[in-house]
C-alpha positions in Angstrom: -0.1 0.3 0.0 1.6 3.3 -1.3 1.2 5.5 2.1 1.7 8.7 -0.2 -0.9 7.5 -2.3 -3.5 7.0 1.3 -2.5 10.0 3.1 -3.8 12.3 0.1 -6.2 10.3 0.0 -6.8 11.2 3.7 -6.4 15.2 3.1 -9.0 14.7 0.2 -11.2 13.5 2.0 -10.6 15.0 5.4 -10.8 18.2 3.4 -14.1 17.6 1.3 -15.4 16.3 5.2 -14.8 19.8 7.2 -16.2 21.5 4.0 -19.5 19.2 4.4 -20.2 20.2 8.0 -18.3 23.5 8.5 -21.6 25.2 9.0 -21.9 23.4 12.2 -18.2 24.1 13.2 -17.8 27.4 13.1 -20.9 27.5 15.0 -19.7 25.6 17.4 -16.5 28.3 17.3 -18.3 31.2 17.2 -20.1 29.7 20.4 -17.0 28.8 22.0 -15.7 32.2 21.1 -18.7 34.1 22.8 -19.3 32.2 25.7 -15.7 33.3 26.9 -16.3 36.4 26.4 -18.7 36.4 28.7 -16.5 34.6 31.1 -14.4 37.3 31.0 -16.4 39.7 31.3 -18.2 38.0 34.8 -15.0 36.9 36.1 -13.2 40.1 35.4 -10.8 38.7 32.7 -8.6 40.1 30.5 -10.2 39.2 26.8 -7.7 37.1 25.9 -7.8 35.3 28.8 -11.2 33.8 29.0 -11.0 32.6 25.2 -7.8 31.1 26.5 -9.8 29.6 28.7 -13.4 28.5 26.5 -10.7 26.4 23.9 -8.3 25.2 27.0 -11.3 24.1 28.8 -13.7 23.3 25.5 -10.5 21.1 24.3 -10.4 19.1 27.7 -7.6 20.2 28.7 -8.4 22.0 31.5 -5.1 23.8 32.7 -7.1 25.1 36.2 -4.9 28.1 36.0 -7.9 30.2 35.2 -11.2 28.6 37.5 -14.3 30.7 37.1 -15.8 31.6 40.8 -18.9 32.8 40.0 -21.8 30.0 39.2 -23.3 31.6 35.9 -19.6 31.8 35.3 -19.6 28.1 36.4 -22.6 27.3 34.5 -21.0 29.2 30.9 -18.0 26.5 31.8 -20.4 23.8 31.2 -22.1 25.0 28.4 -18.2 25.4 27.1 -18.0 21.7 27.9 -20.3 20.5 25.7 -19.8 22.6 22.9 -16.2 21.3 22.9 -17.0 17.1 23.0 -19.4 17.9 20.0 -16.5 20.5 17.7 -14.0 17.8 18.8 -15.9 14.5 18.1 -17.5 16.3 14.6 -13.7 16.7 13.9 -12.8 13.4 14.9 -16.3 11.7 12.8 -14.9 13.6 9.6 -11.4 12.3 10.1 -12.6 8.7 10.5 -14.8 9.2 7.6 -12.0 10.2 5.3 -9.8 7.2 6.2 -12.3 5.0 5.9 -13.1 6.4 2.3 -9.0 6.6 1.6 -8.4 3.2 2.6 -11.3 1.5 0.6 -10.2 4.2 -2.3 -6.3 2.8 -2.5 -8.0 -1.1 -1.8 -9.4 -0.6 -5.1 -6.6 0.3 -7.1 
């Protein structure tokens, strides 16, 4: 199996798949940014810290260097976590589909 051909087909599949789900991805990314900005205002953090917190928490890394203290901020952090899980799952699903398609096409040739 030619790995270069497989990699190329995988990347084409990723590009095509992300092109299909781009509206959903853009809504999820925008929602994460908006929630991060809201938390930064509620907690009195700089804007960049709020967006950083949203993506670090949403992608389930969660360093713990920024911790929301108010109840509403913590509730928004839960929403960020759910949004991040959807975002990660969607990208992973596109990747699995692209890999399966690339493997199938490579075996057929």
